[in-house]
MIFI-762697 format. One record per residue: residue number from 1; x, y negated, z negated of N, C-alpha, C in turn; residue in one letter. Coordinates in Angstrom, 2 decimals. Each point is the difference from the previous one (the first is absolute). Example, Ala and Ser with C-alpha at 12.3 -4.5 7.8 and 13.67 -1.06 7.14 Angstrom:
! residues 2
MARTOR     k       n_x       n_y       n_z      ca_x      ca_y      ca_z       c_x       c_y       c_z   r
MARTOR     1     13.19      5.69     -7.80     -0.89     -1.19      0.00      0.90     -1.20      0.00   A
MARTOR     2     -0.35     -1.05      0.72      0.82     -1.19     -0.06     -0.77     -1.09     -0.73   S
! end
This chain:
! residues 157
MARTOR     k       n_x       n_y       n_z      ca_x      ca_y      ca_z       c_x       c_y       c_z   r
MARTOR     1     26.88      2.77     -3.47     -1.34      0.16      0.57     -0.98     -0.86     -0.80   M
MARTOR     2     -0.83     -0.79      0.67     -0.99     -0.83     -0.70     -1.02      0.87     -0.75   P
MARTOR     3     -0.62     -0.57     -1.02     -0.99      0.77     -0.77     -1.26      0.28      0.83   P
MARTOR     4     -0.75      1.02     -0.42     -1.26      0.35      0.65     -1.00     -1.14     -0.17   A
MARTOR     5     -0.93     -0.09      0.92     -1.01     -1.07      0.00     -1.38      0.63     -0.09   V
MARTOR     6     -0.82     -0.53     -0.88     -1.42      0.37     -0.10     -0.80     -1.29     -0.09   S
MARTOR     7     -1.08     -0.07      0.75     -0.82     -1.21     -0.02     -1.47      0.34      0.20   A
MARTOR     8     -0.83     -0.75     -0.69     -1.45      0.07      0.16     -0.51     -1.44      0.09   V
MARTOR     9     -1.13     -0.21      0.66     -0.56     -1.36      0.10     -0.71     -0.40     -1.30   P
MARTOR    10      0.68     -0.70     -0.88     -0.52     -0.30     -1.34     -1.31     -0.80      0.05   R
MARTOR    11      0.01     -1.12      0.69     -1.21     -0.84      0.03     -1.16      0.72      0.67   R
MARTOR    12      0.28      0.70      1.08     -1.06      0.73      0.71     -0.59      1.07     -0.89   W
MARTOR    13      0.85      0.73     -0.75     -0.51      1.03     -0.90     -0.87     -0.61     -1.09   R
MARTOR    14      0.42     -1.12     -0.56     -0.81     -0.65     -1.02     -1.34     -0.45      0.56   L
MARTOR    15      0.02     -0.55      1.21     -1.24     -0.44      0.64     -0.93      1.19      0.26   L
MARTOR    16      0.54      1.10      0.49     -0.82      1.20      0.26     -0.57      0.56     -1.30   C
MARTOR    17      0.81      0.04     -1.05     -0.47      0.52     -1.29     -1.10     -0.89     -0.57   A
MARTOR    18      0.18     -1.32      0.09     -1.01     -0.91     -0.52     -1.30      0.13      0.79   A
MARTOR    19      0.10      0.09      1.31     -1.20      0.16      0.83     -0.69      1.33     -0.31   A
MARTOR    20      0.77      1.05     -0.21     -0.58      1.31     -0.31     -0.76     -0.05     -1.32   A
MARTOR    21      0.58     -0.65     -0.99     -0.67     -0.10     -1.30     -1.28     -0.81      0.12   V
MARTOR    22      0.05     -1.11      0.73     -1.19     -0.85      0.14     -1.11      0.76      0.73   V
MARTOR    23      0.33      0.65      1.11     -1.02      0.74      0.77     -0.60      1.12     -0.84   V
MARTOR    24      0.85      0.77     -0.68     -0.51      1.10     -0.82     -0.85     -0.52     -1.15   A
MARTOR    25      0.43     -1.10     -0.63     -0.76     -0.54     -1.13     -1.35     -0.56      0.46   A
MARTOR    26     -0.02     -0.73      1.09     -1.26     -0.59      0.49     -0.99      1.10      0.38   V
MARTOR    27      0.46      0.97      0.76     -0.94      1.06      0.41     -0.40      0.89     -1.17   L
MARTOR    28      0.85      0.16     -0.98     -0.40      0.74     -1.21     -1.07     -0.78     -0.74   T
MARTOR    29      0.19     -1.30     -0.14     -1.01     -0.83     -0.66     -1.33      0.06      0.75   Y
MARTOR    30      0.07     -0.13      1.33     -1.23      0.05      0.81     -0.67      1.37     -0.16   V
MARTOR    31      0.80      1.05      0.04     -0.57      1.34     -0.11     -0.65      0.25     -1.35   G
MARTOR    32      0.61     -0.49     -1.06     -0.54      0.22     -1.34     -1.26     -0.84     -0.23   V
MARTOR    33     -0.04     -1.19      0.58     -1.14     -0.90     -0.26     -1.12      0.12      1.02   T
MARTOR    34      0.12      0.90      0.96     -1.11      0.18      0.95     -1.25      0.43     -0.77   L
MARTOR    35     -1.10     -0.63      0.27     -1.23      0.42     -0.70     -0.45      1.37      0.48   P
MARTOR    36     -0.39      0.84     -0.95     -0.42      1.35      0.39     -1.39      0.01      0.60   Q
MARTOR    37     -0.84     -0.89     -0.41     -1.34     -0.11      0.57     -0.24     -1.44      0.39   N
MARTOR    38      0.02     -0.27      1.28     -0.23     -1.35      0.47     -1.46     -0.14      0.42   A
MARTOR    39     -0.53     -1.19     -0.14     -1.39     -0.24      0.39     -0.08     -0.37      1.47   T
MARTOR    40      1.13     -0.21      0.65      0.01     -0.39      1.40     -0.01      1.22      0.90   G
MARTOR    41      0.55     -0.16      1.16      0.00      1.05      1.02      0.94      1.13     -0.36   V
MARTOR    42      1.18     -0.33     -0.50      1.01      1.02     -0.28     -0.09      0.49     -1.43   A
MARTOR    43      0.26      1.30     -0.17      0.07      0.59     -1.34      1.33      0.71     -0.11   R
MARTOR    44      0.77     -0.35     -1.02      1.32      0.58     -0.18     -0.05      1.08     -1.06   F
MARTOR    45      0.71      1.07      0.25      0.07      1.11     -0.95      1.42      0.07     -0.58   T
MARTOR    46      0.18      0.93     -0.90      1.32      0.20     -0.60      1.00      0.41      1.09   V
MARTOR    47     -0.44      0.75      0.99      0.88      0.40      1.09      0.50     -1.22      0.78   A
MARTOR    48     -0.88     -0.99      0.18      0.41     -1.25      0.66      1.04     -0.73     -0.83   D
MARTOR    49     -0.21     -0.04     -1.30      0.97     -0.66     -0.88      1.36      0.69      0.07   Q
MARTOR    50      0.01      1.32     -0.06      1.25      0.76      0.07      0.68     -0.22      1.36   V
MARTOR    51     -0.79     -0.06      1.05      0.56     -0.21      1.34      0.67     -1.37      0.11   A
MARTOR    52     -0.60     -1.03     -0.55      0.58     -1.34      0.07      1.30     -0.05     -0.81   V
MARTOR    53     -0.01      0.61     -1.18      1.23      0.05     -0.81      1.08      0.79      0.73   V
MARTOR    54     -0.38      1.13      0.59      0.96      0.82      0.75      0.56     -0.76      1.20   G
MARTOR    55     -0.86     -0.75      0.69      0.46     -0.80      1.13      1.01     -1.06     -0.45   L
MARTOR    56     -0.24     -0.61     -1.15      0.93     -0.97     -0.54      1.36      0.62     -0.30   G
MARTOR    57     -0.01      1.22     -0.55      1.26      0.67     -0.30      0.74      0.41      1.27   L
MARTOR    58     -0.74      0.44      1.01      0.63      0.39      1.27      0.59     -1.23      0.70   V
MARTOR    59     -0.74     -1.09      0.03      0.53     -1.23      0.62      1.20     -0.53     -0.76   L
MARTOR    60     -0.03      0.09     -1.33      1.14     -0.42     -0.80      1.23      0.85      0.29   G
MARTOR    61     -0.20      1.31      0.12      1.13      0.89      0.33      0.53     -0.31      1.39   A
MARTOR    62     -0.88     -0.32      0.93      0.44     -0.37      1.34      0.84     -1.27      0.00   G
MARTOR    63     -0.37     -0.95     -0.83      0.80     -1.22     -0.11      1.37      0.28     -0.62   L
MARTOR    64      0.05      0.93     -0.93      1.29      0.36     -0.59      0.93      0.66      1.02   L
MARTOR    65     -0.57      0.73      0.95      0.82      0.65      1.04      0.71     -1.05      0.85   V
MARTOR    66     -0.60     -1.16      0.17      0.63     -1.06      0.78      1.30     -0.48     -0.62   L
MARTOR    67      0.20      0.25     -1.30      1.20     -0.44     -0.68      1.09      1.04     -0.07   G
MARTOR    68     -0.04      1.03      0.83      0.97      1.09     -0.10      1.29     -0.16      0.79   R
MARTOR    69      0.21     -1.01      0.83      1.27     -0.10      0.73      1.22     -0.01     -0.93   P
MARTOR    70      1.06      0.66      0.47      1.24      0.11     -0.77      1.14      0.29      0.96   R
MARTOR    71      1.18     -0.47     -0.33      1.19      0.31      0.77      1.09      0.44     -0.98   V
MARTOR    72      0.67      1.08      0.35      1.14      0.52     -0.76      1.12      0.25      1.00   D
MARTOR    73      1.18     -0.47     -0.34      1.14      0.19      0.90      1.24      0.33     -0.82   A
MARTOR    74      0.84      0.84      0.57      1.28      0.33     -0.61      0.99      0.24      1.13   D
MARTOR    75      1.12      0.60     -0.32      1.05      0.21      1.01     -0.46      0.94      1.12   A
MARTOR    76     -0.96      0.87     -0.27     -0.45      0.97      0.99     -0.96     -0.58      1.03   D
MARTOR    77     -0.83     -0.95     -0.41     -0.98     -0.56      0.92     -1.03     -0.83     -0.73   G
MARTOR    78     -1.10     -0.23      0.68     -1.06     -0.86     -0.53     -1.33      0.73      0.11   I
MARTOR    79     -0.80     -0.07     -1.07     -1.32      0.60     -0.04     -1.03     -1.12     -0.18   R
MARTOR    80     -0.90     -0.11      0.95     -1.00     -1.07     -0.01     -1.38      0.63     -0.12   V
MARTOR    81     -0.75     -0.40     -1.02     -1.39      0.45     -0.15     -0.88     -1.22      0.19   R
MARTOR    82     -0.78      0.02      1.07     -0.95     -1.08      0.27     -1.39      0.46     -0.41   N
MARTOR    83     -1.03     -0.65      0.50     -1.36      0.33     -0.43     -0.39      1.43      0.33   L
MARTOR    84      0.29      0.44      1.21     -0.45      1.32      0.43      1.16      0.81      0.54   F
MARTOR    85      0.88      0.41     -0.85      1.08      0.85      0.45      1.34     -0.41     -0.54   G
MARTOR    86      0.92      0.91      0.16      1.36     -0.21     -0.49      0.97      0.40      1.10   E
MARTOR    87      1.10     -0.71      0.07      0.99      0.28      1.04      1.40     -0.07     -0.62   R
MARTOR    88      0.80      1.01      0.28      1.38      0.04     -0.47      0.91     -0.11      1.21   T
MARTOR    89      0.94     -0.93     -0.06      0.90     -0.25      1.12      1.44      0.05     -0.48   L
MARTOR    90      0.89      0.60      0.77      1.42     -0.12     -0.32      0.49     -1.37      0.43   P
MARTOR    91      1.10     -0.44     -0.58      0.52     -1.32      0.36      0.42     -0.06      1.46   W
MARTOR    92      0.31      1.13      0.61      0.39     -0.01      1.41     -1.16     -0.42      0.90   T
MARTOR    93     -1.23      0.13     -0.48     -1.17     -0.39      0.80     -0.36     -1.47     -0.16   A
MARTOR    94      0.63     -0.69     -0.93     -0.34     -1.40     -0.29      1.05     -0.91      0.63   V
MARTOR    95     -0.46     -0.92      0.82      0.89     -0.96      0.64      0.14     -1.27     -0.84   Q
MARTOR    96     -1.13     -0.47     -0.57      0.04     -1.23     -0.80     -1.21     -0.04     -0.93   A
MARTOR    97      0.12     -0.82     -1.04     -1.11     -0.26     -0.90     -0.37     -1.46      0.18   I
MARTOR    98     -1.23     -0.24      0.45     -0.45     -1.36      0.29     -0.94     -0.49     -1.09   R
MARTOR    99      0.20     -1.25     -0.38     -0.88     -0.63     -0.99     -0.04     -1.48      0.32   F
MARTOR   100     -0.71     -0.33      1.06     -0.09     -1.37      0.47     -1.02     -0.78     -0.82   D
MARTOR   101      0.15     -1.29     -0.02     -0.93     -0.85     -0.74     -1.43      0.09      0.55   R
MARTOR   102     -0.13      0.24      1.28     -1.35      0.01      0.60     -0.75      1.30     -0.24   R
MARTOR   103      0.69      1.04     -0.50     -0.66      1.28     -0.27     -0.35      0.11     -1.47   F
MARTOR   104     -1.05      0.72     -0.30     -0.41      0.18     -1.39      0.75      1.13     -0.69   R
MARTOR   105      0.58      0.90      0.77      0.74      1.11     -0.59      1.21      0.33      0.87   W
MARTOR   106      0.88      0.81     -0.56      1.22      0.39      0.70     -0.32      1.05      1.05   A
MARTOR   107      0.87      0.10      1.00     -0.13      1.03      1.02      1.37      0.63      0.25   T
MARTOR   108     -0.05      1.25      0.39      1.21      0.71      0.41      0.04      0.01      1.51   L
MARTOR   109      1.08     -0.47      0.57      0.21      0.12      1.44      0.79      1.28      0.21   L
MARTOR   110     -0.62      0.94      0.70      0.61      1.32      0.16      0.86      0.04      1.25   L
MARTOR   111      0.85      1.00      0.09      0.92      0.10      1.13     -0.72      0.31      1.30   T
MARTOR   112     -1.23      0.52     -0.06     -0.76      0.24      1.23     -0.88     -1.20      0.36   N
MARTOR   113      0.30     -1.17     -0.56     -0.68     -1.28      0.24     -1.42     -0.06     -0.55   D
MARTOR   114     -0.38      0.94     -0.83     -1.28     -0.10     -0.72      0.19     -0.87     -1.22   D
MARTOR   115     -1.10     -0.54     -0.49      0.01     -0.72     -1.26     -0.93      0.72     -0.96   E
MARTOR   116      0.42      0.06     -1.25     -0.78      0.70     -1.01     -0.18     -0.94     -1.20   F
MARTOR   117     -1.24     -0.26     -0.37     -0.29     -0.94     -1.08      0.34      0.63     -1.35   A
MARTOR   118      0.55     -0.83     -0.87      0.29      0.40     -1.38     -0.90     -0.86     -0.88   V
MARTOR   119     -1.22      0.47     -0.24     -0.99     -0.79     -0.72      0.35     -0.20     -1.47   L
MARTOR   120      0.95      0.76     -0.50      0.39     -0.13     -1.41      0.81     -1.27     -0.25   A
MARTOR   121      0.60     -0.56      1.04      0.79     -1.22     -0.17     -0.77     -1.14      0.66   I
MARTOR   122     -0.68     -0.77     -0.84     -0.86     -1.07      0.50      0.54     -1.37     -0.41   Q
MARTOR   123     -0.17     -0.95      0.89      0.48     -1.36     -0.24     -0.60     -0.64     -1.23   G
MARTOR   124     -1.19      0.41     -0.39     -0.65     -0.58     -1.18      0.74      0.34     -1.28   A
MARTOR   125      0.85      1.02      0.01      0.75      0.38     -1.19      1.27     -0.83     -0.19   D
MARTOR   126      0.30     -0.88      0.94      1.09     -0.95     -0.15      1.37      0.63     -0.16   G
MARTOR   127      0.65     -0.32     -1.14      1.37      0.45     -0.23      0.12      1.52     -0.08   D
MARTOR   128     -1.01      0.67     -0.51      0.04      1.47     -0.05      0.09      0.58      1.41   R
MARTOR   129     -0.74     -0.57      0.91      0.03      0.48      1.38      1.36     -0.28      0.63   A
MARTOR   130      0.56     -1.17     -0.26      1.31     -0.34      0.56      1.06      0.95     -0.55   V
MARTOR   131     -0.05      0.29     -1.29      0.97      0.94     -0.60     -0.13      1.38      0.61   E
MARTOR   132     -1.23      0.45      0.23     -0.20      1.32      0.59      0.56      0.05      1.42   A
MARTOR   133     -0.24     -1.04      0.79      0.50     -0.03      1.37      1.53     -0.05     -0.01   V
MARTOR   134      0.58     -0.80     -0.88      1.46     -0.06     -0.09      0.57      1.35     -0.39   E
MARTOR   135     -0.66      0.70     -0.91      0.44      1.34     -0.39     -0.07      0.98      1.16   G
MARTOR   136     -1.09     -0.05      0.77     -0.13      0.88      1.17      1.08     -0.32      1.03   L
MARTOR   137      0.23     -1.27      0.23      1.03     -0.38      0.98      1.39      0.43     -0.47   R
MARTOR   138      0.26     -0.07     -1.30      1.30      0.45     -0.53      0.16      1.51      0.19   A
MARTOR   139     -1.07      0.77     -0.22      0.06      1.44      0.22      0.24      0.33      1.47   L
MARTOR   140     -0.66     -0.74      0.89      0.19      0.22      1.43      1.43     -0.34      0.40   L
MARTOR   141      0.53     -1.11     -0.51      1.37     -0.39      0.32      1.00      1.01     -0.54   A
MARTOR   142     -0.24      0.52     -1.20      0.90      1.00     -0.57     -0.01      1.28      0.82   A
MARTOR   143     -1.17      0.39      0.48     -0.08      1.19      0.85      0.77     -0.21      1.30   H
MARTOR   144     -0.16     -1.17      0.59      0.70     -0.28      1.26      1.52     -0.05     -0.20   R
MARTOR   145      0.44     -0.47     -1.16      1.43     -0.08     -0.27      0.62      1.39     -0.13   A
MARTOR   146     -0.79      0.98     -0.39      0.50      1.36     -0.14      0.05      0.76      1.32   Q
MARTOR   147     -0.67     -0.50      1.01     -0.04      0.68      1.28      1.29     -0.25      0.77   Q
MARTOR   148      0.46      1.00      0.77      1.21     -0.22      0.81     -0.30     -1.00      1.10   P
MARTOR   149      1.03     -0.73      0.43     -0.24     -0.98      1.07     -0.34      0.73      1.30   P
MARTOR   150     -0.82     -0.64      0.82     -0.36      0.65      1.28      1.22      0.07      0.91   P
MARTOR   151      0.01      0.93      0.92      1.12      0.09      0.93      0.00     -1.22      0.92   P
MARTOR   152      1.16     -0.36      0.52      0.04     -1.17      0.89     -0.78      0.30      1.28   P
MARTOR   153     -0.53     -1.06      0.57     -0.80      0.16      1.21      0.89      0.19      1.24   L
MARTOR   154      1.16     -0.59     -0.01      0.92      0.12      1.13      1.28      0.68     -0.47   L
MARTOR   155      0.48      0.87      0.80      1.24      0.70     -0.32      1.12     -0.46      0.91   Y
MARTOR   156      1.19     -0.15     -0.54      1.17     -0.34      0.80      0.57      1.28      0.58   D
MARTOR   157      0.12      0.08      1.26      0.60      1.18      0.63      1.39     -0.27      0.48   D
! end
């Protein structure tokens, strides 16, 4: 049996983390340096400063959520966590694992002809993505090899 596969989008996670840090740092700086008494039309208070810093932290956390995709697979099935939700599928529900050059991420072709995106395996990760797809395909092939052959379509009478 092939080894279990786990994959996360490395470059995407780094990009999301860097963006989160930049957004939080910029809005924290803006919030701390807001003048408390302006001579113009607007007057900022401590509550305004806290709100801007809080907004920066919330936006930073939101950017970190974008980096949460993950895929874990073993002999039992495949678990895919995308941006908003998680789905666990047995290998019997998976027809093929697609990773074409024209797509940015891998997809699962299901036996009911649906396609399900696997955002954790992205083309930008290069060899890591290829290794993950090869591992998933090996697990799928091993599962199929363990299944009994289908009955013949025509019977000799």
